[in-house]
C-alpha positions in Angstrom: -71.7 158.3 231.1 -72.5 161.4 229.1 -68.8 162.3 229.1 -67.8 158.9 227.8 -70.4 159.0 225.1 -69.2 162.4 224.0 -65.7 161.1 224.0 -66.6 158.3 221.6 -68.6 160.6 219.5 -65.7 163.0 219.2 -63.3 160.2 218.4 -65.6 158.9 215.7 -66.0 162.4 214.2 -62.2 162.8 214.2 -61.7 159.4 212.6 -64.3 160.3 210.0 -62.6 163.6 209.3 -59.1 162.1 209.1 -60.4 159.4 206.7 -62.2 162.0 204.6 -59.1 164.2 204.4 -57.0 161.3 203.3 -59.4 160.4 200.6 -59.7 164.0 199.4 -56.0 164.5 199.1 -55.5 161.2 197.4 -58.1 162.1 194.8 -56.5 165.4 194.0 -53.6 163.7 192.2 -53.6 164.2 188.4 -51.0 163.3 185.9 -50.6 163.3 182.1 -48.9 159.9 182.5 -51.8 157.5 182.5 -49.9 154.6 184.0 -48.8 156.8 186.9 -52.4 157.6 187.7 -53.2 154.0 187.9 -50.1 153.4 190.1 -51.0 156.3 192.4 -54.5 155.0 192.9 -53.3 151.5 193.7 -50.7 152.8 196.1 -52.8 155.4 197.9 -55.9 153.1 198.0 -54.2 149.8 198.6 -56.3 146.8 199.6 -55.9 147.6 203.3 -57.0 151.2 203.0 -59.9 150.2 200.7 -61.1 147.7 203.4 -61.3 150.5 206.1 -63.1 152.8 203.7 -65.7 150.2 202.8 -66.2 149.4 206.5 -66.7 153.0 207.4 -69.1 153.5 204.5 -71.2 150.5 205.4 -71.1 150.9 209.2 -70.1 154.4 210.4 -70.4 153.3 214.0 -67.3 151.1 213.6 -65.3 154.3 213.8 -66.1 154.5 217.5 -64.0 151.4 218.1 -60.5 152.4 219.3 -59.0 149.2 217.8 -60.5 150.0 214.4 -59.2 153.6 214.5 -55.7 152.3 215.5 -55.8 149.9 212.6 -56.8 152.6 210.2 -54.0 154.8 211.4 -51.5 152.0 211.0 -52.9 151.3 207.4 -52.4 155.0 206.5 -48.9 155.1 208.0 -47.9 152.0 205.9 -48.8 153.6 202.6 -45.7 153.9 200.3 -45.4 157.7 200.5 -42.0 157.6 198.8 -43.7 156.2 195.6 -46.5 158.8 195.9 -43.9 161.6 196.0 -42.1 160.2 193.0 -45.4 160.1 191.1 -46.1 163.7 192.0 -42.7 164.7 190.8 -43.2 162.9 187.5 -46.6 164.6 187.1 -45.0 168.0 187.4 -42.2 167.1 185.0 -44.8 165.8 182.5 -46.5 169.2 182.6 -43.2 171.0 181.8 -42.5 168.5 179.1 -45.9 169.0 177.5 -45.6 172.8 177.5 -42.2 172.5 175.7 -43.7 170.0 173.1 -46.6 172.5 172.4 -44.1 175.3 171.9 -42.0 173.3 169.5 -45.2 172.3 167.6 -46.1 175.9 167.2 -42.6 176.5 165.8 -43.0 173.7 163.3 -40.4 171.5 165.0 -42.7 168.8 166.3 -44.3 166.8 163.5 -46.9 164.2 164.5 -45.4 161.0 165.8 -41.9 162.5 166.2 -41.8 162.2 170.1 -42.4 158.9 171.8 -45.8 158.4 173.3 -44.7 158.9 176.9 -48.1 159.8 178.2 -49.5 156.4 177.5 -46.4 154.3 178.0 -44.2 155.8 180.7 -44.2 154.3 184.2 -42.5 156.0 187.1 -42.7 152.7 189.0 -40.6 151.0 186.3 -38.4 153.8 185.1 -38.0 156.4 187.9 -39.1 160.0 188.0 -40.0 161.3 184.5 -37.4 163.8 183.2 -37.7 163.6 179.4 -36.9 166.7 177.3 -38.5 167.0 173.8 -36.2 166.8 170.8 -36.8 169.5 168.3 -37.1 168.0 164.8 -34.7 169.0 162.1 -34.5 168.0 158.4 -31.4 166.1 157.2 -30.3 169.3 155.4 -30.2 171.0 158.8 -28.4 168.2 160.6 -25.6 168.0 158.1 -25.3 171.8 157.6 -22.4 172.2 160.1 -20.3 169.8 158.1 -20.8 171.2 154.6 -21.7 174.8 154.8 -18.1 176.0 155.3 -16.6 174.2 152.4 -14.4 176.6 150.4 -14.8 177.0 146.7 -11.9 175.7 144.5 -11.1 175.5 140.8 -13.3 173.0 139.0 -12.7 173.2 135.3 -12.4 175.5 132.3 -14.9 175.6 129.5 -15.4 177.9 126.5 -13.1 180.5 127.8 -14.3 180.5 131.4 -12.7 179.2 134.6 -15.3 177.6 136.9 -14.9 177.6 140.7 -17.1 176.2 143.5 -18.1 173.1 145.5 -19.1 170.1 143.5 -21.0 166.9 144.4 -17.8 164.9 144.9 -16.4 167.3 147.4 -19.6 167.3 149.4 -19.8 163.5 149.3 -16.2 163.2 150.6 -17.0 165.6 153.4 -20.1 163.6 154.4 -18.0 160.4 154.4 -15.4 162.1 156.6 -18.1 162.9 159.2 -20.1 159.7 158.8 -19.8 158.7 162.4 -20.9 162.1 163.7 -23.9 162.2 161.3 -25.0 158.7 162.4 -24.6 159.5 166.1 -26.6 162.8 165.9 -29.6 162.4 168.3 -32.0 163.6 165.6 -30.7 161.2 163.0 -30.6 158.4 165.7 -34.3 158.9 166.3 -35.1 158.8 162.6 -33.2 155.5 162.3 -34.9 154.1 165.4 -38.3 154.9 163.8 -37.3 153.1 160.6 -36.2 150.1 162.6 -39.5 150.1 164.4 -41.1 149.8 161.0 -38.9 146.7 160.1 -35.6 148.0 158.9 -32.4 146.5 160.2 -29.7 148.7 161.7 -27.5 148.4 158.6 -30.5 149.4 156.4 -31.4 152.3 158.6 -27.8 153.6 158.5 -27.7 153.2 154.7 -30.9 155.2 154.4 -29.6 157.9 156.7 -26.4 158.3 154.7 -28.3 158.4 151.4 -30.4 161.2 152.8 -27.2 162.9 153.9 -25.8 162.7 150.4 -29.0 164.0 148.8 -29.3 166.8 151.4 -25.7 167.8 150.7 -26.5 168.8 147.2 -27.8 172.0 148.6 -24.3 172.9 149.5 -23.0 172.7 146.0 -22.5 175.8 144.0 -20.3 177.3 141.2 -19.2 180.6 139.8 -17.3 181.4 136.7 -14.6 183.9 135.7 -13.3 184.6 132.2 -10.0 182.9 131.6 -7.4 185.7 131.2 -5.5 183.8 128.5 -8.7 183.2 126.6 -9.5 186.9 126.6 -6.0 187.9 125.4 -6.1 185.2 122.7 -9.5 186.4 121.5 -8.2 189.9 121.3 -5.1 188.7 119.4 -7.2 186.7 117.0 -9.3 189.8 116.3 -6.1 191.8 115.7 -4.7 189.1 113.4 -7.9 189.1 111.3 -7.7 192.9 111.1 -4.1 192.7 110.0 -5.1 190.3 107.2 -3.5 187.2 108.8 -6.7 185.3 109.6 -6.2 182.9 106.8 -9.7 181.3 106.6 -11.4 179.7 109.5 -8.2 178.7 111.4 -7.7 181.1 114.4 -4.2 182.6 114.6 -3.7 184.3 117.9 -0.8 184.3 120.3 0.0 180.6 120.1 0.1 180.7 116.2 2.3 183.8 116.4 4.9 182.1 118.6 4.8 178.8 116.8 5.1 180.5 113.4 8.1 182.6 114.5 9.9 179.5 115.8 9.2 177.4 112.7 10.4 180.1 110.4 13.5 180.6 112.5 14.3 176.9 112.2 13.7 176.9 108.5 16.2 179.8 108.0 18.6 178.5 110.6 18.2 181.7 112.6 19.1 181.7 116.3 16.2 183.8 117.6 12.6 184.5 116.5 13.3 188.3 116.6 15.3 187.8 113.3 12.1 186.6 111.6 10.2 189.5 113.0 12.7 191.9 111.5 12.3 190.3 108.0 8.4 190.0 108.0 6.5 193.2 108.6 3.3 191.3 109.2 4.8 189.6 112.3 5.8 193.0 113.6 2.3 194.2 113.1 0.9 191.2 114.9 3.3 191.4 117.8 2.3 195.1 118.2 -1.3 193.9 118.3 -0.5 191.3 120.9 1.3 193.9 123.1 -1.7 196.2 122.8 -4.2 193.4 123.6 -2.2 192.3 126.6 -1.8 195.8 128.1 -3.7 196.6 131.4 -6.1 198.9 129.6 -7.0 196.2 127.0 -7.5 193.3 129.6 -9.6 195.5 131.7 -12.2 195.9 129.0 
């Protein structure tokens, strides 16, 4: 009788220990995903398990009953451990994700509201094991940089004796239009458009806003430089030489063009075959031609 009593006592203690161990392990679960915490508790402490816990708490002697202990063991074995393991995996992934988010925030690449609120909204039971990776924020200038930074400068226009070269607004706009599909499908730009649509914009409106941002951001890629126009420099030197030779004639510049046109006109008037005949008859032309040659020489143009 004593032996049988000891057996029941030992069995009760073992059942009590097993139940306490199960409760302790189940309570150790933590997760940044609030919905998963709720799912874990409902799974680990399902109604059947809760019933046995309440019975043991209110009447510890019930654990002496072999039928009760068998029922408890069956209830523990029926718990969905597959789901519990998924919830644990999601909890570990959420920790890694949160560390990455904090790192990006310290680098200035995670403004408030940029990432979805996974911690309050994600459910492993509905969507599977959590495996999100944070998306580093970039400005629109940064997202379009690969398309516009390598544009080569070309001739733009000539103004006041200078030739201008560079990349203008029209060139950048054409480049952005060429890569419109790539720009709109960029994951960072996609998220921006998604947030705009969450605030009421249509897809077409969001895409239009994105492209407008791209055009504006592209202005940073425009630039220009200038170089003195070689002909303008020579012509200026010839004008100076003409004035010095007494051929300025008021405010009308003479220069290389005037020199050539004047020779041709005089040759026609005198029915000469070549302009050199005029030069031989007019010393001032010869003086001006010498000035042009001097102004056009490598030493002169290098000044």
